[in-house]
N, C-alpha and C positions, 0 to 999 in steps of 0.2 A: 496753200495748196502742196498737192505731191506734184514732184519733179522729176522727171526722166533726162536724161541726159543720150542723146544719140550720139555714139562716137565708130569712127573706123578709120581706113588708111583711105587716101584721095580713091575718087573715083569707085567705089565699093556699091553707092547707090543710096547713101544717107539723104543727100537732101532731094530725092527723089521719093524715099519715104516719107520725110518730111512733111512734104507737098501731099502726099496721100493721107498721112495724119491729123494734117492741119483743113484738109479740103480745100486749099490753097495753092497759090502760086508764087506765095510770099520770098520760098527759096529758090535763090537760084542752080538749076544743075545741066553743067555743061561740063563736057570730055575734056576737063584738063584741071590740074589739083589746084583747093587752095581756091574753087569759086564762093565760098560761104567766108568770107570775110570779118564777117561781125556774128557771133551768135545769134542765129532766127530762134525766137522765142514763139509757140503757141499753144493754146489752152485747147483741148480737145475733149468733150464730152463722151463719159464712158457711158456705153451701149448697155440699156434697161430696159427689158419690154415691160418688165412690172408697171412703168411709170404712166405708159398710156392705158395700161388697162385700169389702174387705179384712176387716173385722169374723169374715165366715164363712168365709174363708179360715185365719186364725191361729185362730179358736176362742177368741173372749173376749167377753165382753158389756159392755164398757166403748169408748166411743167419745167421745174430745174432740174436736171441731173448733175451726179458729181462730174468732177472733169480732174485732170491729168494735166500738168503743162510738160508739154516737151519742147527740150531744146536742143538745137542743129548745130555740133560744135566740129569746126574744122577740121578736115583730116591731118589727124597725126601721122608723122612720120618716124623712122628711127633715127634718134637724138633730139627730140623734141625736147624732153627732159633737161636737155644742156644748150634749148636755145635753137634748134634746127628746125628747117621749116618757119612755121607759126606759133612755136614755141610754149612757151609757159603761160603766156595769157589763157591760154584753152586749157590747159591743165587746170588753173584757178577755177574754169566753167565749170569742170567736173565737178569739184570738191564742192561744189552750194546743189549738184542735183541727189535725190533720196534713192535712184536705182541707174544702172548703166545700161544703155542696151548697145550692143556692138554690132554695126551691120559688119557681116561678112560675105564677101564674094564667093560665090560658089557656083557660079556660070561660066562658059566659055564663049567669048565674043572677042573678035579680032580685031574689031571695030573701036572697043572700048580700050583705052590704055590701061596698066597695069602700072603701079608705082614703081615694081619692082621687075616688070617684063615678062612674070609668069604666075599661072594662077595655082596659090596652095595656100588654104586657109587656116590651115593650122601655125603657118609663118607668119601668115597676117598676125593672129591673133596673138602669139607670142612677141610679136613685135610692140602692139598696142601695148600689152600687159607687163612688159618689160620696161617702156617707157614709165607706164604709171606707178610701177614699182621704184622705179629710179629716184621717181621725183617727192615717193612719200619715203623713201630711205632718206633725202636731203633732206627734207622737213623734219623729219624723227632727228636727227642728228644734231640739228640747229636745236631742236627743241632741249635734248639730252645736254645738251651743253650750257644752257641756260642754268637747268636746274643742278648744277654741280654745286655752286654755294650753298645751297638749300638743303642739298642731299647732306653736306659736311656739318652743316648747323645741326642736323638732328628734326630736320621738319618730316612728319611723319606725311604727308601728303605729298610731300614733294617726293619723299623715300618710294611711296608705293607709286607714282606716276612715272619714275625713272626706271621701275623695276618691270613695269608695263611694258614701255616704250623700248625698254632693251629687247624684250622678248619678242613685241612687233620689230621690230630692225631685224632678229635673228630669222624670222618669218617670212619676210619680206624678199631675203637671199634668194628663196624660190621662184621669184617672180611670177605669181600667180595670186588668186584672189584669196582670201582669210577667213574663214569661217572663225569669226571671234570666240562663237559661244561655244565650239571645240577645244580651245585653249585657256579661256576664261571664266569663271565666276564671280559670283557678287562683287565687292566693291573695284575687282580688278577689271572686271567687264563692263560696269559703268565708264570707267577710265576709260576703256577701249574703243567704247562706244563715241566719246567725245573726244576720241583721238581727228575727227574728221580725215582720216586718211579714205584715199581713192579705194583702195583696193579690199577695204573691208565692205564696200557698198554692194548690194545683190547685184547679180550680172546677168544679163540675157543675152544669148548669141542669137542672133537675127541673120539665118541662112538666109542669103538672097539668091534665088533661084531663076531659071528662066520660065516661064508657063508651062512648059512640056514636063517640066521636073517638078510644078507645085505638090502635085497630090502623091507623089513616092518619094522626091527626094532624089537624092544621086549620091554616088561616091565620096563627093567633098561632103554633103552633109552627112553621110556616115563618120567621117572622121570629126565634124565637129560636134557630133552629138559624143563620141565615145570621151572624146577630150574634157566636156562640160560635166559629162558623169562623174569624171575624176576628180572634177575641183568642184563638185557642189553647185553649179549654175544650171541655168532651162536654156532648152533651144527652142525656137520658134521659126518653121521656116515659111518665108513669107517670097512671094514676086513684087518688088518695088513698082516695077512697070504695072502690073496689074493693077496692084492697091492705085496707082495714079488713074487708070484708065475707069475704075469702078466709082470716083469721084463724079463724072459725068451721068452718071446711070441713076435709076429711078432705086429704091429699095428694092422695087420686087426684080427688075430688070438687074440687078446684081445679084442678087440669090440664085437667079436665070442662069447668069454666065458664070456664077462660081460651082454651081450644080454641074453643069456642062462640063467643067475642068476638072470634076470628082472631088470637089470638098465643099463643106458645110457654111464655115462662117472663114470671114475674109482672115486675112493675116492682123491685120490691125487689132479686130476683137479680139484673137487669140494675143496676142502681144500684151493687150491691154490685161486682159485674164492672168497672164504670166508676172505682169507686174504685182496684181492684188496678190496671188499666191507668195510670190516669194518676199513681197515687205508685209504678208500676213495682216492684210486688211479685210473688212466686210465693209458691209451696205445696211444701213436703215432707214426709215421714210419717215418721213410728217406728211401727212393729206388732209386736205379739207379744202372747202369752197376758195379758199384763198391762192392756194397751189396743192401742187404734189412735188415733193422736195427730197432728193435723195441725197443721203451724207456720208461719211467716210469714216472709220472708225479704225483701231487695231483691233484684230480679235482678241477675246479676253477683256476688252472694256466694258465697264460696270456703267450703269446708267447715269448716274451724276457726270462721268465723265462725257459718254455721248452728248447731256445734255450741253455741256461747257463747249461743244464744238457748234452748238448754234450759236449762244451767246455766253458769254464768262459767266453772266448774273443766274441764267438758269444753274450752272453747279452751283453756284456761292448758295443759292438758297433753293435748291434740290426739296421738294417734300416727297414725292414719287413721282412714279411713271404708270400710265396707262399703257397696256400693252397689248396689240393684237397681232398674231403670226398673219402673214401676206396670205397664204393659201386658205386661212380660216377668212379672214375677211371679204374675199373674192367670193367663197362658197353663202357667206352671207348675205353679201352683196350690198353692207350700210355698217355703219356704226351701231345705231338703233337696233340691227339685228344680231349684230354681233354680242353686242352686249345680252342681249334676250336669251339668247342661247348659252352666254356663259362662257362664250370664246374669246373675250377682253379680259384682263386680268389688272391689277393693281400690283406694281412691283414695289423694291425700296431700294434703298442705296446698295445693295450687296448682289443685285439682279446683273447678269452678264448679259448684254445685246447681243440678239442671234440675227444671223442673214437674214434679211426681208421685214425684220420686226414694224410693226406698223406702230410710230410712238407718239402720244402726247406728252408732254411734261408739265407735271403740276409745282409750283415752286412760288418762294416768297419773299422778296428784296426789303 
């Protein structure tokens, strides 16, 4: 399952956001540092209105959306890479996620303590990024030391890994996130991807604002956007407190509330969309009387790979895929009508799955 880690300095709204993401009160949210002692984990359904439409058409009672696992990681402080605050155990948790959501405080509130005593989102971002980069550098240096003997013996794989890690170490000096596809290609890129460094993970800055700034942002948000644009990251404006309030409202009430604030979608929905965009993901669907089920794959995935997401046997014994586009299926109203109109087609192993494809896999094991 896709995993996203929520990080940030203490008291920026991480746990409040986590509460909203998971529609729960499982994460503490108090006005003091380190109230999150162990990483909280919650599985969050990905909003997809198409599933409810298909539910009615195929006459099923079961809908299974695709999901993201969010990990709320305790607040980092300056020196975390050397064990300050709650230290390296939380850096380890960040290494295990696919994307990082860094919550950045972009609101003034004299009643909520800031760990450094002043509001400066760029300083906050650079503090976090520096700690992650320092921890990555220490990891890389340890690996380089272990490779010395193998490199001297002429081991080709060791020489390649040493070259890639040396370059990564140089890039980490800038203490920012690295787009490895800009610096590596082919087999070097594969080594870089397998390095498990935190600073190569996709980054989203969640600019946490007050209710009054949710629609338009503010000067703090502008600075975060400018920084993110320079470093290939994404920015989502959220109000963690508003998101938590939305949990107690019905779907219609929540929409009306957001419209009154001048926004269409919740910050959570926009954040999930941002994760999908940064990780280059897409959704296909299986639908029938048993259930409507959404599945996640990388953009560009071919039919057998998508079949393997459902079950490895489907990929091994793949024969072909019966595919109907979502809009075509809705227009036809049923599988039978879609087939009669020629809207359903049989695709082979080279077919690339498209977002919203409704797929029935044929396989033989």
